[in-house]
N, C-alpha and C positions, 0 to 999 in steps of 0.2 A: 400953707393954705388949706383950709378944710375943703374936702371933696364934696361937691353937690350930689346929693342922693335922693332916691325915692324909697320910702319905706312901705313894705307890703306885709300884710298879714295873710298867710296861707293856712287856712283852718280846715284840716282834714278829720275824718272820723277818728283816726288812730292818733296822728301827730299834728300839734299845732305848731306853725313855723312863722318866724319873723325874719325877714331879709332886708338889707339896704342894697339897692342897684345903684351903680354908678351911671353917669350919662351914656356910657358905652354898653350898658346892660350886662355888666360883669357884677357878680355877687362879691360884695366887699365886707359884708358882715351877716352872720347867720346866728339864730338861736332856735332851739326846738325843745318843745316840752310835751310830756304825755301826762294826761290826768286820768286817775281811776275813775271809773264810771260810778254813778250813783243810781238810785232807783227812783221812779216817779210814784205818785200816789196809788198807782195800781201794782206797784212792785216790779215793773219793767225797768231794765237797765237803760240809762240815757247819760248823755253828757252832762257834765256839772257846770250849769250856765254861770253859777256864782264864782267858781274857781276860774273859768274862762274870761269873765268879765274883769276880774282882779288882775289877771295876767296880762291883759291887753292894756290896762291903764299903767301897770308897772312897766311893761316892756317899752311902751312909748315914752314914758317919764325918763327912763334909763337912756333911751337912744338919743333923745334931744339933748342930752348932756354930754354925749361923745365928742371930745375935742377934734377928732380926725374927720368929722363929718358935719356938713350942714343939710338938714332934711328940708327938701323944697316941696314934697308932696307925700301924700299917704293914700293907699288904696287897699283893697281887700279882695281875696279870692276865698270862697268857702263852699263847703258842700251844700247841695240844695235839698229840697223837699223837707225842709226843717223851718219852722217859725218860732220866733221869740215874741211873745205877747207882752207888752208893757203898759203900765198904768200911767196916770197923768203926772207922776213924778219920774217917770223913766225906769221904774223898777220891774224886773220880770214878773208876770203873773203865771203861776204854774211852772211846769218844767219845760226843758228843751227836749221835746218828745222824740223818742226814736222811730224813725220811719219803718223800721224792720218789724216793729210790733204788729201783731194781727189786729185788723180793723173789725169793729163790731158788725157781724153779719147782717143782723136785722136792720140796723141803721144804714148800711150800704145798700141793702135792697130797698129801703125806703126812698133814699136818695135817687137812684137810678129810675125807680118807678115814677118819681115825680117829675123828672127831667128828661124823659124821652126815651129811656131805655139805654142799656150799655153800649150797643153799637152806634146808634145815632149820636149819643153824647160824646162817646170816646173819639169818633171821627171829627166832630166839631172842634173839640179841644186838643186833638192829636194826643190823647193821654189814655193808653191802655188802662184797664182796671187793675190798679196795682195798691189799693188799700191805702195805708198811710203814705205810701210814695206819692200819691195824689195830694200833695200838701193842702189844697183848698179843703179837702174833706177832714183834715184835722180841726180847722176852724169850724166846719160844720158840726163836728162832734162836740166842740166846746160849746157852741151856740145851743145845742139840743140836749146835752146831757150834763152841762155843768154852767147853766145860764147865770148863776150867781157870779162865777168867775168872768164869764164873758162880759158882764156888765162892767166889770172893773177895767176892762181893756180899752186903752186909749188908742193904741196902734198895734196891729199885727205886722211884723217885720220878718222877711226871710232872714236867715242867719247872716248872709253876707251884709245886708243892709243894717242888721242890728249891731254888727261890729263897727260899720261905718258910722252909725248913730253914736257909738261910745267915743268916737274920735270927734266928730263935728257938732253933736247935740241937735242935728237936724234929722227928722225922719224923712225917708224917701222910699219909693218903690222903684224896682229896675227891671227891665224886660227879660233879660237873661235868666233871672231868678223866677219871673212869672211864667216864662214860656218853656219849662222844663218838666213836663208831665205833671203839672199841678192841678189839671182839670179847672183852671181859673180863667183861661184865655181862649176866645173864639178866634181861630186862626183865619176864618173867612172875613169876618166883620172887623178884625184887627182892633178888638176891645175886649174887656172882660165879658165872659159869658153871662147871658141873661140871669142865670141862677144867682150870681153874685149880688145883682140889684134885688132880685126877688127876695133874698135872705137878708138884704140890707147890710152885706159884709162890706161893700164899698166904703161905709162909714168908719171902718176900721183901717182903711188902707190909705197912706199917704199919697201925695201926687207922684205918678209915674214919671221920673226924670230920664233924660237920655243917659246911656250907659257911659259916655264920656264926660258927663257933667261933673263939675267940681264945686266944692263950697270953700270959700275964703275963711280961714280960722286963724287964731293966734294961739301958740303954744309956748309957754315959758318966754314970752316976749318975741318969739320968732313968728313971722308971717308965712303960712304955707298953705297948700291946696289939698283939700280932702276929697278923695273920689267917693262914690256912693255904693262901691262894691259890685261883685260879679259872682254869678254861678261858676264853680270850678272848672266844670267841662267845657262851658263856652269860652272861658278864659284861656284854657289850654290850646284852643283853636287859633287864638289871635296871632301868635308868632308866625303860624303858616299862612294865615290870610295876609299878613302884612309882608310876607317874604315872597309868596307865590301868587302871580295873577292868572296863570292858566288853572282851569279846573282840576281838582284832585279829589280823591277819597283818602280820609285818615282812618286807619285802623289803630285805635287806641288800646294797647293790650296791657292786661293785668289779671286780676281775678276774673273780670268780665272782659271780653274783647268786643269793643264798640265800633262799629263801622259807620263813619260820618261822611255825609256828602253835603257840603255847604252850597252845592251848585245844583241840586235837585229841588225845584220848586213846584214839583207835581203833587197835587193833593194826596194825602194818605188814603190808601183803599182799604176796604173791608178785609181783604185777604192779607194785606200788609199788617194790619192791625191784629189780626188773628195770630200773627206770627211774632207778635211782641214788638212791632216796629212803632216808632214814635217820631215826632218832630221837636226839636228844640228851636229856640229863637236865638239867632247870633246878635251881636252888639249893634248890628245895623238893623235889627228887627226882621231879618230875613229868615225864612225856615231852613233848618238843617236836618234833613232826613237821616234817622238813626236806626240801626239794628243791632242787636247784641246776642252773644252766646257766652255761656259760662265756661270758656274753654280754659281759661287760666286755672280755675279751681279744679276742672277734670284732670288737667295735666298734672297738678300737684298730687291729686289722689292716685292716678295710675302709675306715676313715676315711683311712689312708695310700693305699689304692687309689684311693678317690674324689679325694683332693687331688692325686694324680699324674695321673689322667686329665683333670680339668679345670684343672690348673696353678694351684692355689690352695694357701695355707699349711695345714698340718694342723690349725691352730687354728680353721679356718673356721667350725665348727660352733658355737663357743662363743657367738658373736653371732647365731646363727640363731634366728627366732622360728617358732612353730607357724603353719602357713598352713591354715586350714580348707578351702580350695578345693582344695589339692593333696591333702590328706587324703581328702576326698570322693571325688576321682578314684581314689586307691589302693583305697579300699573298693569302688568300683564295679568295678574290674578284679580284685579278689581272687578266686582260686578256691581250691577245696579242696586242690587239688594243692599249692598254695604252703605249705600247712601241714603237709604230710606228711613234712617233714624231720626232725620230732621234736625231740629235745633235744640231738643232737649239735652242730648247727649250724643257722643259719637259712637261709631260701631265698635270701637276699641273696648268699651266698658263691658261687653259680653263676650269678649275673645278669650280662648283658652290659651294661656301663656305656654303650655307645653308644646304647642305646635312650633314654637320658635326656637331655632338652634343657638342663638346668640343673643346677647343683650342688645347688640346693635340693630339686629332685625327686628326685635320687639320694639325698641324705641322709634326706628323708622316708621313702623306700622302705626304706632301711636300718633305721630305728627302727620302721617299721611291721613289718617282718619280724621284728625282735627281740622286739617286742611279741607276735606270735603265739607265739613260744617261751615267752615269760614267762606268757602266758595258760595254756599247757599245764602249765608248772611250778606255778603257784599252784594250779591245779585239783587237783593231786596232793595237797596239804595241806589242802584244804578238808574241813571235817567234814560230817556231815549237817545241822548247823545252822551255816551259814557265818557268820563274824563280819561285822559291819556295815562295818568299816573296815580299810583297808590302809594302812600306813605305809611309806614309801620312805625309806630313808637311804643315805648315800654318794654317789657321783659322779652317778648318774642322778637323784637327788633335785633336782639343780641343772639338768637338762636338761628344758627346756620341752615339747620335742616328745614326749619319753618320757612325761612326767607327764600331758599332754593325751591322748595315745593310750591310755595305762593306763586313764585315767578312761573313755574310749569302751569299752575292752575289758571293764570291770566297771561297767556303768552303774547297777547296783542298790547299789553299795558306795560308801561315801565314801572318796575317795583323798586322801592327804596327803603332801607332801614334808616330811620330818621331819629335824630337825638336833638332835643332842646333842654338846657339845663333849667330845671324847675319851670315847666311850661306854663302852668296855671299862673304862678307867681308873676312870671314875666308878661303874661297876658294882661294881667291887672295893671302892670305898670305901663305897658304900651298903649293901652286904651286912652290914658290921660296924658300920653306923651307931649302934646302941644301945650300943656298947662305947666310943665315944669322942666322941660329939656329943650334947649336951643339947638342940640346937635342933631344930625340927621340920624334916622333909624338904621342901625348897622345892617349890612346885607349878608352877614355870616351868622345870623342867630340860629339857623337849623343846620346841623351836620347831616350829610347824606352819604349813604353807601348804596351803590347801584348793584342790583342782582338781576342776572340774565339767565335764560334757560340754559342749563349745563348739557353740552352735547357728548 
């Protein structure tokens, strides 16, 4: 008998993945592809929307014919802050613009001057000034700098909803994509910000559907349900929200280390905003306060510096274990000045490596300094009643030095290294669980390892 499955497209900046999950949320089929970037009309690198579109159609056509599986539903997890504009035939207008490209300064100044200034506007939309990462400003640019193209646009769809549109043929807007530093949503009024209506952008947006909404479709004679897609950061939270009812903070680690508190509904303050805090909206339309540091990137750069100085391979740290005696020495030597670097970088960036006698001492110092940053970052999202637990997923969850030092930094909280296989893809599957899966949600989706203060 064919196995009932859900198909998930998980679209990252680097890799585009396709999964089939069983009713027990085990991955039973997986494909991955990487497309070379192209350039937009300004010469900036961007994803190849035509190649991505073709791959989505081809992947689904192949999967529906697999004899071992019967696809019951399809959903999408994809990176945010990116729009695909489509015409009345459903074809893309312009490129899938890269959110990392610089935003025109004069246009940005005009926008904020018109709509109340940077601070007031950013507080209302929970969106720090981030240029093209504020995806609403991408449409503003299209309207004011390429009006001929703008006129051709029937709908502007965030990338997750565009991929869903390729499957269902039905355009939709969805709250986790709208509520991720897009500068589109008024968090207090719980609707699009007034500027969206002033500029008549709402005419380009389809209806906002629930994140767990599905559309009945037929594919190769099979009846199935198509989800409307989710922003990947919000999707990655879903397995944790489905598994744990008690409040927690999730530190999602990678190039960026993002501290997420789904249980802090306190309004964003001006000071938090100045320190690059923002709010996401989860799939229940609840605010998730978030802060971030560039710790993964700094770790990679400083590991190279350490390995060159001590003439060791760059993988040296992967087998290093936490040494309580070295850590005790670091705590004794720590001064308040060391923590004054704030969130831009840690104190280690300016340290002279010649003061360290061994590679172990140097690497312990690097992690110690990164934890000082992490402590500041987490404190920014703590509510008046702090959660009892911190979960860490991603690369640093496998770093025992990081985990032990984090436990020391938050001695009154329970610290866990957490692991979820393909969390964002699984989250997209879980959101529409009731529409395709008659089995209960498994209780063991998240693997945990507890870290306590070493004595």
